[in-house]
KOLLORO-387265 format. One line per field, with one value per atom (N, C-alpha, C, O): residue number from 1; residue in one letter; atom name; x, y, z. Coordinates in pm, whole numbers, plus 50000, padded with zeros to 5 digits. Layout:
<rs>
doba [NUM|...] $
keke [A|...] $
tilo [CA|...] $
u [X|...] $
v [Y|...] $
w [Z|...] $
</rs>
This chain:
<rs>
doba [1|1|1|1|2|2|2|2|3|3|3|3|4|4|4|4|5|5|5|5|6|6|6|6|7|7|7|7|8|8|8|8|9|9|9|9|10|10|10|10|11|11|11|11|12|12|12|12|13|13|13|13|14|14|14|14|15|15|15|15|16|16|16|16|17|17|17|17|18|18|18|18|19|19|19|19|20|20|20|20|21|21|21|21|22|22|22|22|23|23|23|23|24|24|24|24|25|25|25|25|26|26|26|26|27|27|27|27|28|28|28|28|29|29|29|29|30|30|30|30|31|31|31|31|32|32|32|32|33|33|33|33|34|34|34|34|35|35|35|35|36|36|36|36|37|37|37|37|38|38|38|38|39|39|39|39|40|40|40|40|41|41|41|41|42|42|42|42|43|43|43|43|44|44|44|44|45|45|45|45|46|46|46|46|47|47|47|47|48|48|48|48|49|49|49|49|50|50|50|50|51|51|51|51|52|52|52|52|53|53|53|53|54|54|54|54|55|55|55|55|56|56|56|56|57|57|57|57|58|58|58|58|59|59|59|59|60|60|60|60|61|61|61|61|62|62|62|62|63|63|63|63|64|64|64|64|65|65|65|65|66|66|66|66|67|67|67|67|68|68|68|68|69|69|69|69|70|70|70|70|71|71|71|71|72|72|72|72|73|73|73|73|74|74|74|74|75|75|75|75|76|76|76|76|77|77|77|77|78|78|78|78|79|79|79|79|80|80|80|80|81|81|81|81|82|82|82|82|83|83|83|83|84|84|84|84|85|85|85|85|86|86|86|86|87|87|87|87|88|88|88|88|89|89|89|89|90|90|90|90|91|91|91|91|92|92|92|92|93|93|93|93|94|94|94|94|95|95|95|95|96|96|96|96|97|97|97|97|98|98|98|98|99|99|99|99|100|100|100|100|101|101|101|101|102|102|102|102|103|103|103|103|104|104|104|104|105|105|105|105|106|106|106|106|107|107|107|107|108|108|108|108|109|109|109|109|110|110|110|110|111|111|111|111|112|112|112|112|113|113|113|113|114|114|114|114|115|115|115|115|116|116|116|116|117|117|117|117|118|118|118|118|119|119|119|119|120|120|120|120|121|121|121|121|122|122|122|122|123|123|123|123|124|124|124|124|125|125|125|125|126|126|126|126|127|127|127|127|128|128|128|128|129|129|129|129|130|130|130|130|131|131|131|131|132|132|132|132|133|133|133|133|134|134|134|134|135|135|135|135|136|136|136|136|137|137|137|137|138|138|138|138|139|139|139|139|140|140|140|140|141|141|141|141|142|142|142|142|143|143|143|143|144|144|144|144|145|145|145|145|146|146|146|146|147|147|147|147|148|148|148|148|149|149|149|149|150|150|150|150|151|151|151|151|152|152|152|152|153|153|153|153|154|154|154|154|155|155|155|155|156|156|156|156|157|157|157|157|158|158|158|158|159|159|159|159|160|160|160|160|161|161|161|161|162|162|162|162|163|163|163|163|164|164|164|164] $
keke [M|M|M|M|A|A|A|A|R|R|R|R|E|E|E|E|A|A|A|A|S|S|S|S|A|A|A|A|L|L|L|L|Y|Y|Y|Y|N|N|N|N|D|D|D|D|D|D|D|D|F|F|F|F|L|L|L|L|E|E|E|E|G|G|G|G|L|L|L|L|R|R|R|R|K|K|K|K|R|R|R|R|E|E|E|E|I|I|I|I|E|E|E|E|E|E|E|E|E|E|E|E|I|I|I|I|I|I|I|I|K|K|K|K|K|K|K|K|N|N|N|N|E|E|E|E|L|L|L|L|R|R|R|R|K|K|K|K|E|E|E|E|I|I|I|I|S|S|S|S|K|K|K|K|Q|Q|Q|Q|R|R|R|R|R|R|R|R|L|L|L|L|E|E|E|E|K|K|K|K|L|L|L|L|K|K|K|K|L|L|L|L|V|V|V|V|R|R|R|R|R|R|R|R|L|L|L|L|V|V|V|V|F|F|F|F|V|V|V|V|S|S|S|S|L|L|L|L|F|F|F|F|C|C|C|C|C|C|C|C|L|L|L|L|S|S|S|S|I|I|I|I|V|V|V|V|L|L|L|L|M|M|M|M|C|C|C|C|G|G|G|G|Y|Y|Y|Y|V|V|V|V|N|N|N|N|I|I|I|I|T|T|T|T|A|A|A|A|E|E|E|E|K|K|K|K|A|A|A|A|K|K|K|K|L|L|L|L|A|A|A|A|K|K|K|K|L|L|L|L|Q|Q|Q|Q|N|N|N|N|E|E|E|E|L|L|L|L|K|K|K|K|I|I|I|I|Q|Q|Q|Q|N|N|N|N|D|D|D|D|I|I|I|I|N|N|N|N|K|K|K|K|E|E|E|E|L|L|L|L|K|K|K|K|L|L|L|L|Q|Q|Q|Q|I|I|I|I|D|D|D|D|G|G|G|G|K|K|K|K|F|F|F|F|T|T|T|T|L|L|L|L|S|S|S|S|E|E|E|E|I|I|I|I|E|E|E|E|R|R|R|R|I|I|I|I|A|A|A|A|T|T|T|T|Q|Q|Q|Q|K|K|K|K|Y|Y|Y|Y|S|S|S|S|M|M|M|M|T|T|T|T|Y|Y|Y|Y|P|P|P|P|D|D|D|D|S|S|S|S|S|S|S|S|Q|Q|Q|Q|I|I|I|I|I|I|I|I|Y|Y|Y|Y|V|V|V|V|A|A|A|A|V|V|V|V|D|D|D|D|N|N|N|N|S|S|S|S|S|S|S|S|S|S|S|S|K|K|K|K|D|D|D|D|K|K|K|K|V|V|V|V|L|L|L|L|A|A|A|A|R|R|R|R|K|K|K|K|D|D|D|D|K|K|K|K|A|A|A|A|N|N|N|N|Y|Y|Y|Y|N|N|N|N|N|N|N|N|R|R|R|R|I|I|I|I|F|F|F|F|S|S|S|S|I|I|I|I|I|I|I|I|N|N|N|N|F|F|F|F|I|I|I|I|K|K|K|K|K|K|K|K|L|L|L|L|F|F|F|F] $
tilo [N|CA|C|O|N|CA|C|O|N|CA|C|O|N|CA|C|O|N|CA|C|O|N|CA|C|O|N|CA|C|O|N|CA|C|O|N|CA|C|O|N|CA|C|O|N|CA|C|O|N|CA|C|O|N|CA|C|O|N|CA|C|O|N|CA|C|O|N|CA|C|O|N|CA|C|O|N|CA|C|O|N|CA|C|O|N|CA|C|O|N|CA|C|O|N|CA|C|O|N|CA|C|O|N|CA|C|O|N|CA|C|O|N|CA|C|O|N|CA|C|O|N|CA|C|O|N|CA|C|O|N|CA|C|O|N|CA|C|O|N|CA|C|O|N|CA|C|O|N|CA|C|O|N|CA|C|O|N|CA|C|O|N|CA|C|O|N|CA|C|O|N|CA|C|O|N|CA|C|O|N|CA|C|O|N|CA|C|O|N|CA|C|O|N|CA|C|O|N|CA|C|O|N|CA|C|O|N|CA|C|O|N|CA|C|O|N|CA|C|O|N|CA|C|O|N|CA|C|O|N|CA|C|O|N|CA|C|O|N|CA|C|O|N|CA|C|O|N|CA|C|O|N|CA|C|O|N|CA|C|O|N|CA|C|O|N|CA|C|O|N|CA|C|O|N|CA|C|O|N|CA|C|O|N|CA|C|O|N|CA|C|O|N|CA|C|O|N|CA|C|O|N|CA|C|O|N|CA|C|O|N|CA|C|O|N|CA|C|O|N|CA|C|O|N|CA|C|O|N|CA|C|O|N|CA|C|O|N|CA|C|O|N|CA|C|O|N|CA|C|O|N|CA|C|O|N|CA|C|O|N|CA|C|O|N|CA|C|O|N|CA|C|O|N|CA|C|O|N|CA|C|O|N|CA|C|O|N|CA|C|O|N|CA|C|O|N|CA|C|O|N|CA|C|O|N|CA|C|O|N|CA|C|O|N|CA|C|O|N|CA|C|O|N|CA|C|O|N|CA|C|O|N|CA|C|O|N|CA|C|O|N|CA|C|O|N|CA|C|O|N|CA|C|O|N|CA|C|O|N|CA|C|O|N|CA|C|O|N|CA|C|O|N|CA|C|O|N|CA|C|O|N|CA|C|O|N|CA|C|O|N|CA|C|O|N|CA|C|O|N|CA|C|O|N|CA|C|O|N|CA|C|O|N|CA|C|O|N|CA|C|O|N|CA|C|O|N|CA|C|O|N|CA|C|O|N|CA|C|O|N|CA|C|O|N|CA|C|O|N|CA|C|O|N|CA|C|O|N|CA|C|O|N|CA|C|O|N|CA|C|O|N|CA|C|O|N|CA|C|O|N|CA|C|O|N|CA|C|O|N|CA|C|O|N|CA|C|O|N|CA|C|O|N|CA|C|O|N|CA|C|O|N|CA|C|O|N|CA|C|O|N|CA|C|O|N|CA|C|O|N|CA|C|O|N|CA|C|O|N|CA|C|O|N|CA|C|O|N|CA|C|O|N|CA|C|O|N|CA|C|O|N|CA|C|O|N|CA|C|O|N|CA|C|O|N|CA|C|O|N|CA|C|O|N|CA|C|O|N|CA|C|O|N|CA|C|O|N|CA|C|O|N|CA|C|O|N|CA|C|O|N|CA|C|O|N|CA|C|O|N|CA|C|O|N|CA|C|O|N|CA|C|O|N|CA|C|O] $
u [62402|62543|62529|62605|62405|62386|62402|62452|62403|62422|62621|62712|62576|62750|62866|62956|62797|62852|62865|62976|62728|62695|62797|62876|62783|62863|63030|63103|63082|63191|63237|63357|63166|63165|63124|63151|63088|63066|63159|63204|63222|63340|63447|63489|63506|63633|63587|63681|63458|63403|63509|63608|63451|63496|63638|63683|63698|63803|63922|64027|63802|63906|63920|64024|63795|63712|63861|63934|63828|63924|64065|64090|64128|64222|64303|64413|64152|64200|64157|64179|64110|64103|64227|64273|64277|64420|64500|64523|64546|64617|64615|64709|64510|64440|64562|64655|64472|64550|64683|64725|64771|64904|64968|65061|64919|64921|64907|64959|64802|64778|64898|64998|64887|65016|65139|65212|65194|65313|65275|65335|65185|65211|65255|65348|65138|65181|65340|65407|65376|65541|65608|65678|65579|65629|65653|65758|65529|65522|65565|65610|65541|65641|65729|65722|65837|65991|66045|66142|65950|65972|65932|65969|65875|65839|65961|66008|66005|66116|66235|66334|66241|66332|66342|66452|66247|66272|66250|66250|66232|66264|66329|66323|66517|66611|66628|66641|66638|66718|66757|66857|66578|66535|66640|66744|66608|66712|66890|66962|66938|67075|67109|67188|66981|67000|67008|67127|66918|66920|67041|67091|67098|67243|67348|67395|67374|67438|67469|67582|67355|67271|67379|67483|67314|67345|67512|67586|67529|67731|67799|67898|67774|67845|67831|67928|67706|67662|67741|67792|67770|67840|67935|67970|68060|68175|68213|68308|68066|68152|68125|68187|68044|68061|68181|68243|68189|68358|68457|68514|68479|68589|68570|68653|68432|68431|68456|68570|68442|68479|68625|68660|68702|68834|68890|68990|68810|68919|68824|68918|68726|68780|68858|68927|68861|68999|69095|69146|69166|69265|69281|69399|69152|69157|69208|69299|69077|69134|69280|69352|69299|69463|69543|69599|69548|69601|69601|69707|69495|69463|69490|69500|69508|69582|69734|69784|69827|69941|69977|70055|69888|69903|69919|70011|69780|69804|69905|69897|69975|70100|70201|70251|70219|70346|70298|70378|70196|70185|70228|70304|70165|70217|70407|70493|70420|70585|70645|70736|70556|70628|70611|70687|70525|70496|70589|70619|70641|70696|70886|70993|70836|71010|71029|71135|70898|70922|70936|70993|70880|70924|71043|71107|71094|71231|71321|71424|71289|71341|71369|71479|71271|71235|71335|71398|71335|71424|71565|71628|71608|71728|71780|71890|71717|71703|71644|71577|71658|71626|71732|71752|71823|71991|72050|72152|72057|72143|72169|72275|72012|72013|72103|72203|72041|72127|72285|72361|72309|72463|72512|72629|72475|72557|72502|72478|72472|72398|72565|72638|72581|72698|72733|72848|72614|72695|72734|72836|72641|72687|72834|72906|72881|73019|73095|73167|73071|73175|73204|73323|73066|73126|73185|73282|73151|73233|73395|73492|73385|73583|73637|73752|73579|73653|73630|73689|73543|73581|73674|73749|73627|73708|73829|73926|73838|73984|74029|74117|73994|74067|74121|74221|74003|74057|74011|73992|73995|73969|73991|74047|73924|73935|74048|74140|74113|74223|74238|74143|74398|74408|74431|74473|74422|74429|74551|74547|74677|74792|74808|74920|74704|74677|74618|74672|74528|74392|74484|74538|74494|74476|74411|74368|74400|74351|74403|74505|74297|74269|74245|74144|74318|74289|74167|74207|74043|73973|73989|73901|74037|73965|73830|73780|73799|73665|73613|73497|73762|73753|73672|73590|73718|73633|73483|73424|73416|73329|73247|73140|73311|73217|73290|73286|73337|73344|73279|73270|73223|73108|73005|72923|72948|72835|72827|72722|72985|72956|72965|72920|73007|72939|72757|72687|72717|72601|72505|72413|72531|72516|72515|72401|72603|72637|72569|72550|72536|72474|72359|72335|72242|72148|72099|72004|72199|72206|72210|72142|72266|72238|72129|72040|72067|71951|71875|71817|71834|71734|71733|71622|71843|71847|71781|71700|71891|71784|71661|71622|71561|71426|71390|71308|71409|71356|71385|71278|71486|71505|71406|71362|71382|71258|71136|71053|71139|70971|70944|70841|71057|71033|70942|70847|71059|71011|70902|70838|70870|70708|70606|70508|70656|70545|70552|70469|70715|70632|70542|70497|70520|70493|70369|70305] $
v [75385|75404|75344|75264|75402|75361|75242|75301|75151|74954|74915|74842|75054|75041|75033|74966|75145|75243|75138|75100|75065|75039|74889|74855|74826|74718|74713|74616|74897|74868|74939|74944|74975|75053|74853|74819|74797|74625|74553|74474|74567|74528|74524|74431|74717|74730|74711|74686|74721|74653|74531|74511|74474|74327|74262|74153|74391|74374|74414|74367|74560|74563|74455|74397|74438|74324|74190|74137|74189|73984|74083|74042|74180|74222|74196|74148|74272|74261|74131|74121|74058|73932|73848|73783|73877|73790|73877|73818|74040|74107|74048|74043|74025|73973|73809|73795|73708|73595|73647|73646|73700|73698|73718|73643|73820|73863|73807|73842|73666|73522|73454|73457|73397|73326|73432|73392|73506|73577|73523|73432|73587|73566|73414|73369|73350|73185|73150|73108|73188|73158|73218|73150|73349|73363|73297|73286|73254|73163|73014|72935|72994|72858|72897|72817|72962|73002|73026|72972|73131|73139|72977|72973|72899|72784|72671|72593|72677|72621|72693|72622|72784|72819|72790|72794|72764|72748|72597|72554|72526|72380|72334|72218|72417|72414|72456|72364|72584|72601|72494|72474|72424|72292|72234|72226|72177|72080|72082|71983|72229|72242|72206|72118|72352|72250|72161|72129|72044|71911|71855|71755|71937|71829|71875|71788|71995|72072|72000|71980|71962|71895|71780|71766|71696|71568|71517|71432|71628|71624|71684|71622|71747|71756|71632|71557|71583|71471|71366|71300|71328|71257|71269|71177|71401|71422|71383|71307|71480|71426|71296|71251|71198|71090|71009|70912|71076|71048|71028|70921|71151|71212|71153|71117|71158|71054|70901|70934|70791|70712|70639|70523|70759|70776|70787|70724|70881|70871|70734|70656|70663|70561|70478|70418|70462|70375|70375|70263|70475|70546|70531|70527|70512|70499|70313|70258|70268|70099|70059|69973|70131|70058|70124|70044|70256|70259|70173|70118|70148|70038|69913|69835|69872|69703|69733|69665|69837|69879|69862|69792|69951|69949|69797|69755|69729|69569|69511|69388|69537|69468|69488|69400|69605|69718|69617|69532|69630|69580|69435|69400|69339|69157|69176|69088|69299|69292|69313|69248|69443|69460|69350|69357|69257|69217|69084|69029|69036|68909|68964|68906|69116|69153|69144|69134|69151|69144|69070|69066|68944|68794|68763|68693|68806|68787|68853|68798|68959|68999|68966|68964|68947|68845|68686|68640|68644|68450|68538|68510|68625|68711|68719|68666|68784|68813|68693|68733|68609|68513|68424|68338|68400|68347|68380|68312|68545|68610|68576|68521|68609|68584|68480|68497|68329|68193|68203|68152|68271|68292|68347|68371|68404|68441|68359|68438|68254|68196|68085|68032|68083|68027|67883|67845|67807|67697|67717|67661|67816|67833|67889|67870|67952|68045|67877|67842|67824|67701|67659|67648|67607|67507|67608|67569|67717|67781|67785|67720|67859|67811|67685|67686|67568|67430|67411|67319|67501|67433|67497|67442|67649|67722|67759|67779|67774|67837|67741|67790|67615|67499|67513|67473|67593|67605|67469|67375|67504|67362|67439|67529|67354|67377|67429|67371|67507|67557|67371|67295|67317|67184|67222|67337|67171|67218|67272|67331|67249|67395|67493|67541|67530|67631|67716|67827|67707|67749|67826|67748|67971|67996|68062|68174|68040|68115|68195|68175|68352|68484|68492|68429|68565|68569|68721|68822|68725|68841|68952|68904|69043|69050|69155|69230|69130|69138|69297|69337|69385|69551|69586|69675|69486|69523|69531|69616|69454|69458|69572|69630|69578|69669|69818|69925|69834|69943|69942|70048|69817|69818|69854|69878|69882|69817|70003|70068|70069|70175|70283|70382|70228|70318|70339|70440|70161|70154|70267|70334|70273|70372|70494|70541|70573|70681|70693|70805|70598|70563|70610|70709|70552|70583|70736|70807|70752|70905|70994|71095|70979|71120|71056|71129|70932|70916|70971|71057|70958|71051|71132|71159|71267|71397|71462|71543|71350|71422|71384|71433|71265|71240|71384|71455|71420|71547|71668|71715|71734|71808|71789|71870|71702|71688|71709|71769|71624|71644|71837|71895|71906|72010|72102|72180|72022|72121|72105|72195|71978|71964|72046|72086|72068|72077|72276|72351|72318|72451|72458|72572|72411|72438|72349|72336] $
w [77109|77173|77304|77358|77355|77544|77477|77381|77450|77486|77475|77515|77374|77355|77484|77535|77492|77621|77705|77740|77755|77860|77836|77924|77731|77705|77689|77710|77631|77649|77805|77833|77869|78050|78119|78235|78059|78129|78102|78186|77947|77899|77992|78062|77973|78079|78243|78320|78299|78414|78435|78506|78356|78375|78363|78399|78286|78255|78399|78444|78439|78528|78642|78672|78699|78789|78797|78880|78618|78577|78673|78787|78630|78647|78780|78804|78892|79000|79074|79195|79022|79058|79074|79169|78911|78894|79021|79126|79003|79047|79256|79336|79269|79390|79452|79531|79341|79314|79330|79446|79226|79193|79351|79381|79452|79576|79674|79780|79653|79719|79695|79767|79599|79549|79585|79494|79629|79622|79788|79845|79836|79982|80020|80086|79944|79997|80007|80102|79867|79833|79966|80041|79986|80081|80210|80273|80238|80409|80382|80465|80241|80236|80196|80103|80170|80163|80309|80363|80367|80507|80638|80756|80585|80670|80627|80710|80485|80475|80538|80556|80564|80605|80754|80807|80814|80933|80972|81088|80864|80856|80852|80891|80769|80754|80856|80936|80916|81058|81193|81260|81189|81272|81236|81301|81092|81076|81068|81083|81040|81128|81234|81269|81349|81508|81490|81497|81455|81513|81475|81526|81360|81283|81413|81487|81428|81511|81634|81679|81684|81830|81826|81889|81721|81726|81689|81737|81565|81594|81741|81780|81786|81912|81966|81956|82034|82095|82045|82135|81923|81898|81932|82007|81902|81940|82025|82046|82156|82309|82323|82419|82257|82296|82236|82277|82137|82079|82180|82203|82246|82325|82478|82560|82482|82662|82564|82534|82506|82498|82458|82478|82388|82362|82518|82552|82621|82767|82781|82791|82788|82855|82825|82908|82703|82617|82669|82673|82730|82782|82885|82920|83013|83099|83142|83205|83058|83066|83026|83076|82939|82865|83002|83077|83031|83172|83277|83307|83344|83403|83380|83475|83257|83234|83262|83352|83188|83225|83433|83497|83468|83570|83653|83723|83609|83681|83614|83626|83563|83484|83599|83669|83605|83695|83834|83873|83887|83987|84005|84095|83899|83911|83880|83887|83850|83819|83967|84019|84034|84143|84254|84351|84248|84336|84356|84462|84177|84183|84191|84206|84171|84227|84413|84476|84463|84611|84653|84762|84578|84640|84611|84689|84499|84475|84563|84602|84595|84677|84842|84896|84892|84979|84958|85054|84871|84844|84870|84972|84798|84848|84962|84981|85056|85172|85281|85376|85272|85324|85267|85352|85145|85158|85174|85188|85190|85324|85385|85412|85480|85578|85624|85695|85558|85527|85537|85619|85447|85430|85531|85503|85702|85797|85902|85994|85935|85993|86032|85948|86221|86213|86155|86135|86131|86070|85928|85887|85825|85695|85706|85608|85808|85836|85820|85727|85894|85978|85877|85846|85762|85607|85516|85450|85503|85429|85485|85447|85562|85651|85625|85582|85643|85646|85476|85420|85401|85304|85171|85090|85189|85115|85172|85099|85314|85314|85422|85492|85455|85513|85659|85718|85693|85903|85912|85836|86078|86168|86335|86396|86343|86492|86576|86519|86684|86752|86783|86766|86837|86924|87051|87051|87174|87248|87311|87419|87235|87298|87200|87179|87134|87046|87154|87153|87247|87323|87470|87547|87497|87567|87677|87649|87743|87884|87964|88031|87961|88026|88152|88184|88271|88373|88381|88324|88442|88396|88549|88620|88613|88731|88741|88657|88862|88923|88885|88867|88880|88889|88773|88754|88697|88523|88538|88471|88615|88592|88719|88700|88814|88926|88794|88855|88671|88658|88532|88469|88481|88395|88436|88347|88610|88692|88711|88705|88739|88762|88554|88497|88544|88383|88356|88351|88338|88362|88468|88419|88572|88631|88600|88598|88572|88494|88355|88308|88298|88183|88194|88125|88290|88343|88400|88368|88490|88540|88408|88418|88308|88149|88120|88160|88058|88073|88131|88065|88264|88366|88339|88294|88333|88326|88144|88100|88089|87975|87924|87818|88015|87989|88110|88052|88193|88284|88194|88155|88150|88007|87916|87835|87931|87796|87802|87734|87930|88035|88066|88030|88137|88125|87995|87984|87898|87801|87741|87687|87746|87731|87769|87707|87909|87983|87998|88050|87915|87856|87733|87720|87683|87533|87530|87425] $
</rs>
């Protein structure tokens, strides 16, 4: 019986050892599973972070490119408008030259003779008027008065400048 007891004991002991080994293996497997799942979570988190970074980078790039496209379009519009402005300025200059040409004496004479049938006066239509020299003296005095007035204003302005 002792052998049987020792055999039983050995069998129980062996079974206990097997159970412990199995439990230890299960614990190790569980720990490995936990570590693997933890690593997977970390890898997923890293992947998500990378995807978020790449997405943000792409969005920022798209926004910047749209901005550059808008700037380029506006520059093209500006160039077109500047070209139109140049053309309008050239037309304006030509029209001013035409207007200046209309006010020359020869142009006025041509219009008067062609449109209004005007002619130069005959010698019988000319009247001469005698002018006094006193009016020329009045003009000289008026010029002197004006010069004195201008000198007074100039001296007042200089006095005000000196004050400040």
